[in-house]
C-alpha positions in Angstrom: -30.9 57.5 -6.7 -27.6 58.0 -8.7 -27.2 54.5 -9.0 -30.8 54.0 -10.3 -30.3 56.8 -13.0 -27.1 55.1 -14.2 -28.7 51.8 -14.3 -31.6 53.1 -16.4 -29.3 54.9 -18.8 -27.5 51.7 -19.5 -30.7 49.9 -20.0 -32.1 52.2 -22.5 -28.8 52.2 -24.4 -29.2 48.5 -25.1 -32.8 47.8 -25.5 -33.4 48.3 -29.2 -32.9 44.7 -30.2 -35.1 43.1 -27.4 -38.3 41.2 -28.3 -41.6 42.4 -27.1 -42.9 41.6 -23.6 -46.3 40.3 -22.5 -48.9 42.8 -21.4 -48.6 41.7 -17.7 -45.0 42.1 -16.3 -43.0 42.3 -13.1 -39.9 44.2 -12.7 -38.0 46.0 -9.9 -34.8 47.7 -8.6 -32.8 48.4 -5.6 -33.2 51.9 -4.3 -31.2 53.7 -1.8 -33.3 52.7 1.3 -35.0 49.6 0.1 -36.2 47.3 -2.8 -39.0 48.3 -5.2 -41.0 45.7 -6.9 -43.3 46.8 -9.9 -46.2 44.8 -11.3 -47.6 46.3 -14.5 -50.6 45.5 -16.9 -51.0 47.3 -20.2 -54.3 47.4 -22.0 -55.2 49.2 -25.3 -55.6 52.7 -23.8 -54.7 52.1 -20.1 -52.0 51.2 -17.7 -52.4 49.7 -14.2 -49.3 49.4 -11.8 -48.7 48.1 -8.3 -45.5 49.0 -6.6 -44.3 47.6 -3.3 -41.6 49.3 -1.4 -39.8 47.1 1.2 -37.2 49.0 3.3 -33.8 47.3 4.0 -34.0 48.2 7.7 -36.8 47.9 10.0 -40.1 49.6 8.7 -43.5 48.8 7.1 -44.0 48.0 3.4 -45.7 50.5 1.2 -48.1 49.1 -1.5 -49.2 51.7 -4.2 -51.6 51.2 -7.1 -51.6 53.6 -10.0 -54.0 54.0 -13.0 -53.6 55.8 -16.2 -56.1 56.0 -19.0 -55.2 57.5 -22.4 -52.0 58.8 -20.9 -53.7 60.7 -18.1 -53.2 59.7 -14.3 -56.7 58.6 -13.0 -56.0 57.0 -9.6 -53.5 56.5 -6.8 -54.1 54.2 -3.9 -51.3 54.2 -1.4 -51.3 51.7 1.7 -48.7 51.8 4.4 -48.9 48.5 6.3 -47.8 47.7 9.8 -48.7 49.0 13.3 -49.5 52.6 12.1 -51.4 51.9 8.9 -51.8 55.1 6.5 -54.1 54.6 3.5 -54.6 57.3 0.9 -57.0 57.2 -2.1 -56.9 59.8 -4.8 -58.9 59.9 -8.0 -58.6 62.4 -10.9 -60.8 63.4 -13.8 -59.8 63.4 -17.4 -58.5 67.0 -17.1 -56.3 66.0 -14.1 -58.4 67.6 -11.6 -59.1 65.9 -8.2 -62.4 64.2 -8.1 -62.0 62.3 -4.9 -59.6 62.3 -1.9 -59.4 60.2 1.3 -56.8 59.6 3.9 -57.5 56.8 6.5 -55.2 56.7 9.6 -55.6 54.4 12.6 -59.1 55.4 13.9 -59.5 58.7 12.0 -59.7 60.3 8.6 -57.7 63.4 7.4 -57.5 65.7 4.4 -54.6 65.3 2.0 -52.8 68.6 1.5 -52.6 70.1 -1.9 -48.7 69.9 -1.7 -48.9 66.3 -0.8 -51.1 65.5 -3.7 -48.8 67.2 -6.1 -45.9 65.0 -4.6 -48.0 61.8 -5.2 -48.6 62.8 -8.7 -45.0 63.5 -9.3 -43.9 60.2 -7.9 -46.6 58.4 -10.0 -45.1 59.8 -13.3 -41.6 59.0 -12.0 -42.4 55.3 -11.4 -44.0 55.1 -14.7 -40.9 56.3 -16.4 -38.8 54.0 -14.2 -41.0 51.1 -15.3 -40.8 52.0 -19.0 -37.0 51.9 -18.8 -36.7 48.7 -16.9 -39.1 47.0 -19.3 -37.2 48.4 -22.2 -34.0 46.9 -20.9 -36.0 43.6 -20.1 -35.3 43.7 -16.4 -37.8 41.2 -15.1 -38.5 40.1 -11.6 -39.5 36.8 -10.1 -40.5 35.9 -6.6 -40.5 32.5 -4.9 -39.6 30.4 -1.8 -36.3 28.9 -0.9 -36.1 25.1 -1.1 -32.5 24.6 0.1 -29.4 23.5 -2.0 -29.5 26.8 -4.1 -33.0 26.0 -5.4 -36.2 28.0 -5.4 -39.7 27.5 -6.3 -41.7 30.3 -7.8 -45.0 31.6 -6.3 -46.6 29.6 -9.2 -45.0 26.4 -8.1 -42.2 26.1 -10.8 -38.9 24.9 -9.6 -36.0 27.2 -10.6 -32.3 27.8 -9.9 -31.5 31.3 -10.8 -27.9 32.2 -11.5 -27.3 34.1 -8.2 -23.8 34.8 -6.8 -22.5 32.4 -4.1 -22.7 35.3 -1.5 -26.4 35.9 -2.4 -27.2 32.2 -1.8 -25.3 32.3 1.5 -27.5 35.5 2.5 -30.6 33.4 1.9 -29.4 30.5 3.9 -28.3 32.6 6.7 -31.7 34.2 7.1 -33.3 30.9 7.3 -30.9 29.6 9.8 -31.5 32.9 11.9 -35.3 32.8 11.9 -36.1 29.1 11.4 -38.9 30.2 9.0 -39.5 29.7 5.4 -37.8 32.2 3.3 -39.2 34.2 0.4 -36.8 35.5 -2.3 -37.2 38.1 -5.1 -34.6 38.4 -7.8 -34.1 40.3 -11.1 -33.3 38.7 -14.4 -31.8 40.8 -17.3 -29.5 40.4 -20.4 -26.7 41.7 -18.3 -27.3 38.9 -15.5 -29.2 38.0 -12.4 -29.4 39.9 -9.2 -30.9 39.3 -5.7 -33.6 41.9 -5.0 -34.8 40.9 -1.6 -34.9 38.1 1.0 -37.7 37.9 3.8 -39.0 35.6 6.4 -42.5 36.7 5.3 -44.5 34.8 2.6 -44.3 37.5 -0.2 -46.1 35.2 -2.5 -49.4 35.7 -0.5 -49.7 39.2 -1.9 -48.3 38.8 -5.4 -50.8 39.9 -7.8 -52.2 37.6 -10.5 -53.0 39.0 -14.1 -56.7 37.9 -14.0 -57.2 40.0 -10.8 -55.0 42.9 -11.8 
């Protein structure tokens, strides 16, 4: 977390001269326990975000959708994938009051405690602030599939050679050699440089959101 706050401080310090971004963006960062990917779409009076947390070690990915309207949090949908799924849906009225709540575990439903709801609301605002800072610093994320020879293809089919370190390319190649499977790659591009965000033997492009559906 200290690493993240230091990064965000540097981003905000140098963002004033950056050009504006499109309404639909992807960004991300390396947290202490895993990589976070953030897709965001801004409308005139609303913000929609999807965050995907993928742990460095063994563990299921967490997909969370957030919605704000006129600056007010209106929805949270959290989905824990894997062998023990855990889905939480929360909706709020214009005054911030809870209007709908549901938690679906494997084979049963449970109520969400008031304390847990407050934690989800706090995390939503924290993620919005992190997204604001990343976009202010023009830290943008791309995903794609490794093609070999230090080349990638984005999820949209565009050939690309990001300026990754040699050690990062070696990490990508090593995973392919170990698994014998196609390799998905996510990386960050910013004015300060390019950084590898994640490598996976799963096809991460299959769940990448598209602007038209977001």
